[in-house]
C-alpha positions in Angstrom: 0.0 0.0 0.0 1.3 3.5 -0.9 2.5 5.4 2.2 0.2 8.3 3.1 0.9 11.2 5.4 -1.7 12.7 7.7 -3.3 16.0 7.1 -5.7 18.1 9.1 -7.2 16.9 12.4 -7.2 13.3 13.7 -8.2 11.0 16.5 -6.5 8.2 18.5 -7.7 4.8 17.2 -8.9 2.9 20.2 -10.8 -0.4 20.4 -13.3 1.2 22.7 -14.3 3.5 19.9 -14.6 0.9 17.2 -18.4 0.2 17.4 -19.1 3.9 16.9 -16.4 4.4 14.3 -17.7 1.4 12.3 -21.2 3.0 12.3 -19.7 6.2 10.8 -16.5 8.3 11.2 -17.3 11.9 11.9 -16.5 14.3 9.1 -14.0 16.2 11.3 -11.7 13.2 11.6 -9.2 13.1 8.7 -6.7 10.6 10.1 -6.1 8.2 13.0 -3.2 7.4 15.2 -2.3 4.1 16.8 0.5 2.5 18.9 2.2 -0.1 16.6 3.1 -2.2 19.7 -0.7 -2.8 20.2 -1.5 -3.7 16.6 1.5 -5.1 14.7 1.3 -8.8 14.2 -2.4 -8.9 15.3 -4.6 -11.3 13.4 -8.2 -12.3 13.2 -11.1 -9.9 13.6 -8.9 -7.1 15.0 -6.7 -7.2 11.9 -9.7 -7.1 9.6 -11.2 -4.2 11.5 -8.0 -2.2 11.3 -7.5 -2.9 7.6 -11.0 -1.6 6.9 -9.9 1.8 8.3 -6.3 1.9 6.9 -7.7 1.4 3.4 -9.8 4.5 3.8 -7.8 6.8 6.1 -4.2 7.8 6.7 -2.7 6.5 10.0 0.2 7.6 12.2 2.3 5.2 14.2 3.1 6.7 17.6 5.4 4.4 19.6 5.3 3.8 23.3 8.2 1.6 24.2 11.3 2.2 22.0 13.0 4.0 24.8 15.2 6.2 22.6 17.0 7.5 25.7 17.5 4.2 27.4 20.7 2.3 28.2 19.6 -1.1 26.8 20.3 -1.8 23.1 17.7 -0.3 20.8 14.9 -2.9 20.1 15.6 -3.3 16.4 13.1 -6.3 16.2 10.4 -3.9 17.3 11.5 -1.4 14.6 11.5 -4.0 11.9 8.0 -5.2 12.9 6.9 -1.6 12.9 8.5 -1.0 9.5 6.7 -4.0 8.0 3.5 -2.9 9.6 3.8 0.6 8.2 4.4 -0.8 4.7 1.4 -3.1 5.0 -0.9 -0.4 6.0 0.5 2.5 4.0 1.6 4.5 7.1 4.0 7.3 6.3 4.8 8.8 9.8 6.3 7.3 13.0 6.9 9.3 16.2 8.3 8.4 19.6 9.0 10.1 22.9 12.2 11.8 24.0 12.4 9.7 27.1 13.5 6.3 28.4 11.2 3.4 29.5 13.2 0.3 30.1 15.9 -1.2 32.3 15.8 -4.8 33.3 12.4 -4.9 31.7 9.8 -2.5 30.4 8.9 0.1 33.0 5.6 1.2 31.4 6.4 4.8 32.1 8.1 7.6 30.1 11.0 8.9 32.2 12.9 12.1 31.5 16.5 12.3 30.4 19.1 14.5 32.0 19.7 17.7 30.0 23.4 17.1 29.4 25.6 17.1 26.3 26.3 13.4 26.8 22.5 12.6 26.8 22.1 14.7 23.6 24.8 12.6 21.8 23.4 9.3 23.2 19.8 9.9 22.3 20.6 11.4 18.9 22.7 8.4 17.9 19.8 6.1 18.8 17.3 8.2 16.9 19.6 8.0 13.8 19.8 4.3 14.3 15.9 4.0 14.4 15.6 6.2 11.3 18.1 3.9 9.5 16.0 0.9 10.3 12.7 2.5 9.5 14.0 4.1 6.4 12.5 7.5 7.2 12.9 10.5 9.5 10.9 10.2 12.7 9.2 12.7 15.0 10.4 13.0 18.5 7.9 14.2 21.2 8.5 16.5 24.1 7.4 14.3 27.0 5.6 15.1 30.3 7.7 14.6 33.5 7.3 14.7 37.2 10.9 14.9 38.3 13.9 16.8 37.0 17.1 14.7 36.6 20.1 16.3 38.3 23.2 17.6 36.5 21.5 19.7 33.8 23.9 21.6 31.5 21.1 23.3 29.6 17.4 24.0 29.8 14.9 21.5 28.5 14.0 23.4 25.4 17.6 23.7 24.4 18.1 20.0 25.1 15.2 19.1 22.8 16.6 21.4 20.1 20.1 19.9 20.4 18.8 16.4 20.0 16.6 17.2 17.0 19.5 19.0 15.3 22.1 16.3 16.0 19.7 13.4 15.0 18.4 15.3 12.0 14.9 14.2 13.0 11.6 16.0 13.2 9.7 17.4 16.2 6.5 15.9 17.4 5.0 18.7 19.5 2.7 17.9 22.4 1.1 21.1 23.7 -0.6 19.4 26.7 2.8 18.1 27.9 4.2 21.6 27.8 1.3 22.9 30.0 1.6 20.0 32.4 5.3 20.6 32.9 4.9 24.4 33.1 2.3 24.2 35.8 4.2 21.5 37.8 7.6 23.2 37.5 6.7 26.9 37.4 7.7 28.2 34.0 6.0 30.0 31.2 4.5 27.6 28.7 4.5 30.1 25.8 8.2 30.9 26.3 9.0 27.2 26.3 7.0 26.6 23.2 8.7 29.4 21.3 12.1 28.1 22.3 11.5 24.7 20.6 12.7 24.0 17.1 9.2 24.6 15.7 10.4 24.8 12.1 10.9 21.0 12.3 7.4 20.3 13.6 5.8 17.4 11.7 3.0 16.5 14.0 1.1 17.8 17.1 -0.7 16.2 20.0 -3.5 17.8 22.1 -5.0 16.2 25.1 -6.6 16.6 28.5 -5.1 15.9 31.9 -6.0 15.4 35.6 -5.4 17.8 38.5 -4.6 16.2 41.8 -6.0 17.8 45.1 -2.6 19.3 45.7 -2.5 21.0 42.3 -0.2 18.5 40.6 -1.1 18.0 36.9 -1.0 14.4 35.6 -0.9 13.7 31.9 -3.7 11.2 31.7 -5.3 11.7 28.2 -8.6 10.9 30.1 -10.4 14.3 30.1 -11.5 17.1 27.8 -8.9 19.6 26.6 -8.9 22.7 28.6 -8.7 26.3 27.3 -5.1 27.0 28.2 -4.0 24.0 26.1 -6.2 25.2 23.2 -4.5 28.6 23.6 -1.0 26.9 23.3 -2.2 25.0 20.2 -3.3 28.3 18.6 0.1 29.8 19.4 1.9 26.8 17.9 0.0 27.2 14.7 1.2 30.8 14.4 4.7 29.4 14.1 4.2 26.1 12.4 1.1 26.6 10.2 -1.6 23.9 10.2 0.5 20.9 11.1 -1.5 17.6 11.3 -2.8 17.3 14.9 -4.2 14.4 16.8 -6.6 14.5 19.8 -5.4 11.9 22.3 -8.0 10.2 24.5 -7.0 6.9 26.2 -9.8 6.2 28.7 -13.0 7.7 30.1 -14.4 7.9 26.6 -17.4 10.2 26.1 -19.7 9.6 23.1 -17.9 9.8 19.8 -19.8 13.0 18.9 -18.2 14.8 21.9 -14.7 13.8 20.7 -15.6 14.9 17.2 -16.4 18.3 18.6 -12.8 18.6 20.0 -11.4 17.3 16.7 -13.5 19.9 14.9 -12.0 22.6 17.2 -8.5 21.5 16.1 -9.6 22.0 12.5 -10.9 25.5 13.2 -7.7 26.5 14.9 -5.7 25.1 12.0 -7.7 27.1 9.5 -7.1 30.2 11.6 -3.4 29.6 11.6 -3.1 28.5 8.0 -1.6 31.9 6.8 1.7 32.8 8.3 
């Protein structure tokens, strides 16, 4: 299948949404996103259901477990499976998080890297290796975090910029992650956004989050998007133009029509930011 790139506004492809999606995809949804770890190699009914959608819509692969900043050898078997999966379904874009997520085994969390020159070189080399295996440039996402590793030699935005430049990769911008980190660590989210290598942005995430009783924000993807995140998205488009953007929702699913309203809001902001 010919590889297709996403355009416009999209939605995370979740099994919980399949009954409603099979009854009819809302007009606002122009593409879908999935985690290849959850679908590659899948057979039977799930494979047939997925194929019915990849034949009609562009998809994005958003990885969860490559651990580009980890110390264990890069999982080339996962990359090869992902490459084959992308070819089978005509998927043209793969993104991952700038984080680490394994040690003796998979930790099932996305942990921050220290903002050091050594970490820049290490992560960039592994991203270049992943790109070589996949045969394409990949997008690297700014991740949410709840601790700050010690020993920083630069600020986080400069670290992300350095990794993207050295790896010659693309930026996957997550505006909700920026707001979560800004509120939790006390910095201006708009200043952080503008310090990123926005000219390399290939893809954007927007999502909701949870607020703990003590005010801590948790990046859950389980709630509606709030106005300050929409404001950040609008500001991003002023610098990037209408980059393809996905609404993430991982649990606590409302009716599909409500998600479609959020996807439609993405499309309206893209239209407003289309002229730079």
